[in-house]
N, C-alpha and C positions, 0 to 999 in steps of 0.2 A: 232933907237940906242939910242936916247936921252930919248925917252918913257921909256926904259928899266932902265937906270940910275935914272930917277924920281921915277919910281916904287920901285926901289931898295932903294931909299932915304927915300920914305914914308913908305916902310917896317920897314926901321931902325928907324925911329922916332916913329912908333907904338910899336915897340919893347921896345925903351927905356921908353915910357909912361907906357908901361905894367909893366916894371920891377920896376920904379918909384911907380907905385900904389901898387905893392906887397911890396914894401920897406916900405911904409907907413902902410900899413895894419899890418905888422909884427911888426912895432915899436908902434902901437897902442896895438897890443895884448901884447907886453912885458910890457908896461905901466900898463896894467890891472892886470898884475901878480904881479907887484912891490908892496910891501906892503905900506900902506899910514899911515903916521905919525898922531896919534891921539892927537888933540889938548886938552889940559885941559880945564874942563867946567869952573874952577874959575881961573882967570888969575893971581891971587895973589900967585899962588902956584909955580910959576916958580923957576927957580935956584937963581934969583936975589931977590927973596922976602924977605922982613924983617921979623926975627923970634922974638917972645917974644911979 
């Protein structure tokens, strides 16, 4: 009987690890689809740059 509960606990832990890996993969995929901010080549062209 104890072996049954131990195997059930192991199966639950494996399921949780699988769900976690799927969530990580989904987050990476979502991050890849997110638009990346392009930095200006000249740092003096920002909003706080002096004019004139």
